[in-house]
MIMARBA-269062 format. One record per residue (C-alpha): residue number from 1; residue in three letters; z negated, y, x negated. Coordinates in Angstrom, 1 decimal. Layout:
+-----+--------+--------+--------+--------+
: num : residu :      z :      y :      x :
+-----+--------+--------+--------+--------+
: NUM :    ALA :      Z :      Y :      X :
...
+-----+--------+--------+--------+--------+
// end
This chain:
+-----+--------+--------+--------+--------+
: num : residu :      z :      y :      x :
+-----+--------+--------+--------+--------+
:   1 :    MET :   35.5 :  -12.2 :  -63.2 :
:   2 :    ARG :   36.8 :  -12.8 :  -60.0 :
:   3 :    ALA :   35.6 :  -16.4 :  -59.5 :
:   4 :    LEU :   32.2 :  -15.2 :  -61.2 :
:   5 :    ARG :   31.9 :  -12.3 :  -58.0 :
:   6 :    ILE :   32.7 :  -15.1 :  -55.6 :
:   7 :    ALA :   30.1 :  -17.5 :  -57.0 :
:   8 :    LEU :   27.8 :  -14.7 :  -57.0 :
:   9 :    LEU :   28.7 :  -13.9 :  -53.1 :
:  10 :    CYS :   28.5 :  -17.8 :  -52.3 :
:  11 :    LEU :   24.9 :  -17.8 :  -53.9 :
:  12 :    PHE :   23.7 :  -14.6 :  -51.8 :
:  13 :    CYS :   25.1 :  -16.2 :  -48.6 :
:  14 :    SER :   23.3 :  -19.6 :  -49.4 :
:  15 :    ILE :   19.9 :  -17.9 :  -49.9 :
:  16 :    ILE :   20.3 :  -15.8 :  -46.8 :
:  17 :    TYR :   21.0 :  -18.6 :  -44.7 :
:  18 :    SER :   18.3 :  -21.0 :  -46.1 :
:  19 :    THR :   15.5 :  -18.7 :  -45.4 :
:  20 :    PRO :   13.7 :  -18.6 :  -41.9 :
:  21 :    ALA :   14.9 :  -15.7 :  -39.6 :
:  22 :    GLN :   12.3 :  -12.7 :  -40.1 :
:  23 :    SER :   12.2 :   -9.4 :  -38.3 :
:  24 :    PRO :   10.4 :   -6.4 :  -39.7 :
:  25 :    SER :    7.4 :   -5.1 :  -38.4 :
:  26 :    PRO :    7.8 :   -3.6 :  -35.1 :
:  27 :    PHE :    3.8 :   -2.9 :  -34.3 :
:  28 :    THR :    2.2 :    0.6 :  -34.1 :
:  29 :    LEU :   -1.6 :    1.0 :  -34.1 :
:  30 :    ILE :   -3.3 :    2.2 :  -30.8 :
:  31 :    LEU :   -7.0 :    1.7 :  -31.6 :
:  32 :    SER :   -9.3 :   -0.4 :  -33.8 :
:  33 :    PHE :  -13.2 :   -0.7 :  -33.1 :
:  34 :    ARG :  -16.0 :   -2.5 :  -34.8 :
:  35 :    ALA :  -17.2 :   -6.1 :  -33.3 :
:  36 :    ASN :  -18.3 :   -9.2 :  -34.3 :
:  37 :    PRO :  -16.6 :  -11.6 :  -31.8 :
:  38 :    LYS :  -16.7 :  -15.4 :  -31.6 :
:  39 :    LEU :  -13.3 :  -15.4 :  -30.3 :
:  40 :    ILE :  -11.0 :  -13.1 :  -28.2 :
:  41 :    HIS :   -8.3 :  -13.6 :  -25.3 :
:  42 :    THR :   -5.9 :  -11.5 :  -23.3 :
:  43 :    ASP :   -4.2 :  -11.8 :  -20.0 :
:  44 :    ASN :   -0.9 :  -11.1 :  -18.6 :
:  45 :    LEU :   -1.7 :   -7.5 :  -17.5 :
:  46 :    GLY :   -2.6 :   -6.5 :  -21.4 :
:  47 :    ASN :   -6.8 :   -7.1 :  -20.6 :
:  48 :    LEU :   -8.7 :   -8.2 :  -23.7 :
:  49 :    TYR :  -11.9 :  -10.7 :  -23.1 :
:  50 :    VAL :  -14.1 :  -10.4 :  -26.3 :
:  51 :    LEU :  -16.9 :  -13.2 :  -26.7 :
:  52 :    SER :  -19.8 :  -12.4 :  -29.0 :
:  53 :    GLN :  -21.6 :  -14.8 :  -31.2 :
:  54 :    THR :  -24.4 :  -14.8 :  -28.5 :
:  55 :    ASN :  -22.0 :  -15.7 :  -25.7 :
:  56 :    GLN :  -21.7 :  -12.3 :  -24.4 :
:  57 :    LEU :  -18.5 :  -11.6 :  -22.7 :
:  58 :    TYR :  -16.7 :   -8.4 :  -22.3 :
:  59 :    LYS :  -13.6 :   -7.2 :  -20.3 :
:  60 :    TYR :  -11.5 :   -4.4 :  -22.3 :
:  61 :    SER :   -8.3 :   -2.5 :  -20.7 :
:  62 :    LYS :   -4.5 :   -2.9 :  -22.6 :
:  63 :    ASN :   -6.0 :    0.2 :  -24.4 :
:  64 :    GLY :   -9.3 :   -0.6 :  -25.5 :
:  65 :    ARG :  -11.4 :    0.9 :  -22.5 :
:  66 :    LEU :  -14.5 :   -1.4 :  -21.6 :
:  67 :    ILE :  -14.0 :   -2.6 :  -17.9 :
:  68 :    SER :  -16.8 :   -4.9 :  -17.3 :
:  69 :    THR :  -19.4 :   -7.3 :  -18.8 :
:  70 :    LEU :  -20.3 :  -10.7 :  -17.9 :
:  71 :    ASN :  -23.2 :  -10.4 :  -15.3 :
:  72 :    TYR :  -23.9 :  -14.0 :  -15.2 :
:  73 :    THR :  -26.4 :  -15.8 :  -17.9 :
:  74 :    TYR :  -25.6 :  -19.5 :  -18.4 :
:  75 :    THR :  -27.3 :  -21.8 :  -21.2 :
:  76 :    GLY :  -25.0 :  -23.0 :  -23.6 :
:  77 :    ASN :  -21.9 :  -22.0 :  -25.7 :
:  78 :    ILE :  -18.6 :  -20.8 :  -24.4 :
:  79 :    THR :  -16.0 :  -22.4 :  -26.2 :
:  80 :    GLN :  -12.8 :  -21.4 :  -24.4 :
:  81 :    ILE :  -11.5 :  -18.7 :  -22.0 :
:  82 :    ASP :   -8.6 :  -18.9 :  -19.6 :
:  83 :    ALA :   -7.5 :  -15.9 :  -18.0 :
:  84 :    THR :   -3.8 :  -17.0 :  -16.9 :
:  85 :    ASN :   -4.8 :  -15.5 :  -13.6 :
:  86 :    PRO :   -6.7 :  -12.3 :  -14.4 :
:  87 :    MET :   -8.3 :  -12.8 :  -11.0 :
:  88 :    GLU :   -9.8 :  -16.0 :  -11.7 :
:  89 :    ILE :  -11.2 :  -16.8 :  -15.0 :
:  90 :    TYR :  -12.3 :  -19.9 :  -16.5 :
:  91 :    LEU :  -15.0 :  -20.2 :  -18.9 :
:  92 :    PHE :  -15.0 :  -23.7 :  -20.8 :
:  93 :    TYR :  -18.7 :  -24.9 :  -21.8 :
:  94 :    ARG :  -17.8 :  -28.1 :  -24.2 :
:  95 :    GLU :  -21.1 :  -29.3 :  -24.9 :
:  96 :    LEU :  -21.9 :  -29.2 :  -21.2 :
:  97 :    ASN :  -18.5 :  -30.6 :  -20.0 :
:  98 :    LYS :  -18.7 :  -27.9 :  -17.6 :
:  99 :    VAL :  -16.0 :  -24.8 :  -16.3 :
: 100 :    ILE :  -17.5 :  -21.5 :  -14.9 :
: 101 :    ILE :  -15.3 :  -19.7 :  -12.7 :
: 102 :    LEU :  -15.5 :  -15.5 :  -12.9 :
: 103 :    ASP :  -13.7 :  -13.2 :  -10.7 :
: 104 :    ASN :  -11.8 :  -10.4 :  -12.3 :
: 105 :    ASN :  -15.1 :   -8.4 :  -12.7 :
: 106 :    LEU :  -16.3 :  -11.1 :  -14.6 :
: 107 :    ALA :  -18.7 :  -12.1 :  -11.3 :
: 108 :    PHE :  -19.8 :  -15.8 :  -11.3 :
: 109 :    ARG :  -17.5 :  -17.2 :   -8.3 :
: 110 :    GLY :  -18.4 :  -21.3 :   -9.0 :
: 111 :    GLU :  -18.3 :  -23.9 :  -11.4 :
: 112 :    VAL :  -16.8 :  -27.5 :  -11.9 :
: 113 :    ASP :  -19.0 :  -30.4 :  -13.4 :
: 114 :    LEU :  -16.3 :  -32.4 :  -15.2 :
: 115 :    GLY :  -18.5 :  -35.4 :  -15.6 :
: 116 :    ALA :  -19.0 :  -35.7 :  -11.9 :
: 117 :    ALA :  -15.0 :  -35.6 :  -11.8 :
: 118 :    GLY :  -15.1 :  -38.9 :  -14.1 :
: 119 :    VAL :  -14.1 :  -36.7 :  -17.3 :
: 120 :    ILE :  -15.9 :  -38.4 :  -20.4 :
: 121 :    GLN :  -15.5 :  -36.0 :  -23.1 :
: 122 :    ALA :  -13.4 :  -32.9 :  -22.3 :
: 123 :    SER :  -11.9 :  -31.2 :  -25.5 :
: 124 :    ALA :   -9.9 :  -28.6 :  -23.8 :
: 125 :    ILE :   -9.3 :  -27.1 :  -20.2 :
: 126 :    ALA :   -6.9 :  -25.0 :  -18.8 :
: 127 :    ARG :   -6.0 :  -23.3 :  -15.0 :
: 128 :    SER :   -3.3 :  -25.1 :  -13.2 :
: 129 :    PHE :   -0.3 :  -23.3 :  -11.5 :
: 130 :    ASP :   -2.1 :  -23.9 :   -8.3 :
: 131 :    SER :   -5.5 :  -22.9 :   -9.4 :
: 132 :    GLU :   -6.8 :  -26.3 :  -10.3 :
: 133 :    LEU :   -7.8 :  -27.6 :  -13.2 :
: 134 :    TRP :   -6.0 :  -29.3 :  -16.4 :
: 135 :    VAL :   -8.5 :  -31.3 :  -18.8 :
: 136 :    PHE :   -7.6 :  -33.1 :  -22.0 :
: 137 :    ASP :  -10.3 :  -36.0 :  -21.8 :
: 138 :    ALA :  -11.0 :  -36.9 :  -25.6 :
: 139 :    GLY :  -12.9 :  -40.0 :  -23.9 :
: 140 :    ASP :   -9.8 :  -42.1 :  -22.9 :
: 141 :    LEU :   -7.5 :  -39.5 :  -24.7 :
: 142 :    GLN :   -5.6 :  -38.4 :  -21.3 :
: 143 :    LEU :   -4.6 :  -35.4 :  -19.7 :
: 144 :    LYS :   -5.9 :  -35.0 :  -16.3 :
: 145 :    LYS :   -5.3 :  -32.4 :  -13.4 :
: 146 :    ILE :   -8.6 :  -32.4 :  -11.4 :
: 147 :    THR :   -9.0 :  -30.1 :   -8.2 :
: 148 :    LYS :  -12.4 :  -28.1 :   -7.6 :
: 149 :    ALA :  -13.2 :  -30.7 :   -5.3 :
: 150 :    LEU :  -13.7 :  -33.1 :   -8.5 :
: 151 :    VAL :  -10.6 :  -35.3 :   -7.0 :
: 152 :    THR :   -8.1 :  -36.5 :  -10.0 :
: 153 :    GLU :   -4.8 :  -35.7 :   -8.5 :
: 154 :    GLN :   -2.7 :  -36.6 :  -12.3 :
: 155 :    LEU :   -2.8 :  -38.7 :  -15.2 :
: 156 :    SER :   -0.9 :  -38.9 :  -18.6 :
: 157 :    GLY :   -2.2 :  -42.4 :  -19.6 :
: 158 :    ASN :   -3.2 :  -42.6 :  -23.0 :
: 159 :    ILE :   -1.6 :  -40.2 :  -25.3 :
: 160 :    LYS :   -1.3 :  -43.0 :  -28.1 :
: 161 :    GLN :    1.8 :  -44.0 :  -26.6 :
: 162 :    TYR :    3.3 :  -40.9 :  -27.9 :
: 163 :    ILE :    1.3 :  -40.4 :  -31.4 :
: 164 :    ILE :    0.6 :  -42.3 :  -34.2 :
: 165 :    GLY :   -2.9 :  -41.8 :  -35.9 :
: 166 :    ALA :   -5.9 :  -39.8 :  -34.9 :
: 167 :    THR :   -5.5 :  -37.0 :  -32.8 :
: 168 :    SER :   -7.4 :  -33.4 :  -32.4 :
: 169 :    VAL :   -6.6 :  -31.6 :  -29.3 :
: 170 :    SER :   -8.1 :  -28.0 :  -29.3 :
: 171 :    GLN :   -5.7 :  -26.2 :  -26.2 :
: 172 :    VAL :   -4.2 :  -26.9 :  -22.8 :
: 173 :    ILE :   -1.9 :  -24.5 :  -21.5 :
: 174 :    ASP :   -0.2 :  -24.5 :  -17.8 :
: 175 :    ASN :    2.9 :  -21.8 :  -17.8 :
: 176 :    THR :    3.9 :  -23.3 :  -14.1 :
: 177 :    GLU :    6.9 :  -25.0 :  -16.1 :
: 178 :    ARG :    4.9 :  -27.4 :  -18.4 :
: 179 :    VAL :    1.8 :  -28.2 :  -19.7 :
: 180 :    PHE :    1.3 :  -27.7 :  -23.6 :
: 181 :    VAL :   -1.2 :  -29.9 :  -25.1 :
: 182 :    VAL :   -2.2 :  -28.5 :  -28.8 :
: 183 :    ASP :   -2.9 :  -31.2 :  -31.1 :
: 184 :    SER :   -3.7 :  -29.8 :  -34.7 :
: 185 :    LEU :   -2.6 :  -33.5 :  -36.2 :
: 186 :    ASN :    0.2 :  -34.1 :  -34.3 :
: 187 :    GLY :    2.2 :  -31.0 :  -32.9 :
: 188 :    ILE :    2.5 :  -29.8 :  -29.9 :
: 189 :    LEU :    2.3 :  -32.1 :  -26.9 :
: 190 :    VAL :    4.6 :  -31.2 :  -23.8 :
: 191 :    PHE :    4.1 :  -32.5 :  -20.4 :
: 192 :    ASP :    5.7 :  -31.6 :  -17.0 :
: 193 :    ILE :    3.4 :  -30.7 :  -13.9 :
: 194 :    PHE :    2.9 :  -34.2 :  -12.9 :
: 195 :    ALA :    1.4 :  -35.1 :  -16.3 :
: 196 :    ASN :    4.7 :  -37.0 :  -17.7 :
: 197 :    TYR :    5.2 :  -36.7 :  -21.2 :
: 198 :    VAL :    8.3 :  -34.7 :  -22.3 :
: 199 :    LYS :    8.5 :  -34.0 :  -25.9 :
: 200 :    THR :    6.4 :  -33.3 :  -29.2 :
: 201 :    ILE :    6.9 :  -30.4 :  -30.9 :
: 202 :    PRO :    6.6 :  -30.7 :  -34.3 :
: 203 :    ILE :    4.2 :  -28.0 :  -35.3 :
: 204 :    LYS :    1.3 :  -29.0 :  -36.8 :
: 205 :    ALA :   -1.9 :  -27.6 :  -38.3 :
: 206 :    LEU :   -2.5 :  -24.9 :  -35.1 :
: 207 :    ARG :   -5.5 :  -24.7 :  -32.8 :
: 208 :    GLU :   -4.2 :  -22.0 :  -30.4 :
: 209 :    ILE :   -0.8 :  -20.7 :  -29.4 :
: 210 :    LYS :    0.2 :  -18.4 :  -26.7 :
: 211 :    VAL :    3.1 :  -19.1 :  -24.2 :
: 212 :    LEU :    4.8 :  -16.4 :  -22.8 :
: 213 :    ASP :    8.1 :  -17.2 :  -20.8 :
: 214 :    LYS :   10.1 :  -19.4 :  -23.3 :
: 215 :    TYR :    8.3 :  -18.6 :  -26.2 :
: 216 :    LEU :    5.3 :  -20.1 :  -28.1 :
: 217 :    PHE :    3.8 :  -17.4 :  -30.3 :
: 218 :    TYR :    1.4 :  -18.7 :  -32.9 :
: 219 :    TYR :   -0.2 :  -17.3 :  -36.2 :
: 220 :    LYS :    0.3 :  -19.0 :  -39.6 :
: 221 :    ASN :    0.9 :  -18.3 :  -42.9 :
: 222 :    TYR :    0.0 :  -14.7 :  -42.8 :
: 223 :    LYS :    2.9 :  -14.3 :  -40.3 :
: 224 :    LEU :    3.5 :  -14.0 :  -36.3 :
: 225 :    ASN :    5.9 :  -16.9 :  -35.4 :
: 226 :    ARG :    7.8 :  -16.9 :  -32.5 :
: 227 :    TYR :    9.2 :  -20.2 :  -30.9 :
: 228 :    ASN :   11.4 :  -21.2 :  -28.3 :
: 229 :    TRP :   10.4 :  -24.2 :  -26.6 :
: 230 :    THR :   13.8 :  -24.6 :  -24.8 :
: 231 :    THR :   16.0 :  -23.9 :  -27.5 :
: 232 :    ALA :   14.1 :  -24.7 :  -30.8 :
: 233 :    GLN :   14.7 :  -21.5 :  -32.2 :
: 234 :    SER :   12.1 :  -19.7 :  -34.3 :
: 235 :    LEU :   11.6 :  -16.5 :  -35.4 :
: 236 :    GLU :    8.7 :  -14.8 :  -37.8 :
: 237 :    TYR :    7.4 :  -11.3 :  -37.6 :
: 238 :    SER :    5.5 :   -9.5 :  -40.5 :
: 239 :    LEU :    2.0 :   -8.2 :  -39.0 :
: 240 :    PRO :    0.8 :   -4.5 :  -39.5 :
: 241 :    ASP :   -2.3 :   -6.3 :  -41.3 :
: 242 :    THR :   -3.1 :   -9.7 :  -42.6 :
: 243 :    VAL :   -6.9 :   -8.6 :  -44.4 :
: 244 :    GLN :   -9.4 :  -11.2 :  -42.9 :
: 245 :    VAL :   -7.2 :  -11.7 :  -39.8 :
: 246 :    THR :   -8.6 :  -14.8 :  -38.0 :
: 247 :    HIS :   -7.0 :  -14.9 :  -34.6 :
: 248 :    VAL :   -4.2 :  -13.4 :  -33.4 :
: 249 :    SER :   -2.9 :  -12.5 :  -29.4 :
: 250 :    VAL :    0.1 :  -11.3 :  -27.9 :
: 251 :    GLU :    1.2 :  -10.0 :  -24.3 :
: 252 :    LYS :    3.6 :   -7.5 :  -23.5 :
: 253 :    GLU :    3.9 :   -4.5 :  -25.2 :
: 254 :    ARG :    0.6 :   -5.6 :  -27.0 :
: 255 :    LEU :   -0.8 :   -6.9 :  -30.2 :
: 256 :    TYR :   -4.2 :   -7.9 :  -30.8 :
: 257 :    LEU :   -5.7 :   -8.9 :  -34.3 :
: 258 :    GLN :   -9.0 :  -10.1 :  -34.8 :
: 259 :    LYS :  -11.7 :  -10.0 :  -37.9 :
: 260 :    PRO :  -14.9 :  -10.7 :  -38.5 :
: 261 :    ASP :  -16.0 :   -7.3 :  -38.0 :
: 262 :    SER :  -13.3 :   -5.6 :  -36.1 :
: 263 :    ILE :  -10.4 :   -5.9 :  -33.1 :
: 264 :    SER :   -7.5 :   -3.9 :  -33.4 :
: 265 :    ILE :   -4.9 :   -3.4 :  -30.7 :
: 266 :    TYR :   -0.9 :   -2.4 :  -31.3 :
: 267 :    THR :    1.8 :   -1.5 :  -29.1 :
: 268 :    TYR :    5.2 :   -2.8 :  -29.9 :
+-----+--------+--------+--------+--------+
// end
């Protein structure tokens, strides 16, 4: 009998230690409101940016109060929003190969013609830590840093040096320490701020991540996943709602869930 108890205990321990670390859902709903969003984006102040199906951009506070509406009309589809600096917001128009710059009130402040800077076909952009631009150019498969004066400052070289097979880059993020290039087919390519390749994080099938300090957050398999890019430790969180959730964003003390017809804001 004692031998049986020991065997069962060993089996129980093996199950525990072979299962990825999980944390119970710590989220409390603040509010949910009706919307038909094409995409959402959040900044480090907790502000929420909602892009409608007709390319109308709305800015909400972290508690869901409407703050501002885009007062600049531009022909084209907005494919990406970068509000890593809430005072200087970048809108990427992939079809036009252009970036429009807004202030914190969503007022127009300028534009960057990526084609004029020698970018063949941008697939993703990001604001750099020094208020310039990172661009992944699908035309020659390079990560490029470009100034607003259209000067190319840094080049990664063709990323085929670091990957095998096809590539599908959908996002670039600069967190002041590293530049993360999200490639759904190969993982997350990590570069330093001089566009030197550092490593590839082998998490595939992602279109978007959120970088907060040392952590990458992403939505996969109906879970909010947290990955420490310095130690490779990961943790899963159960979400308060997963029905028809199409997009998840997280900021300090806030979780945002996007559905086809609504947006919900939670605190934690």
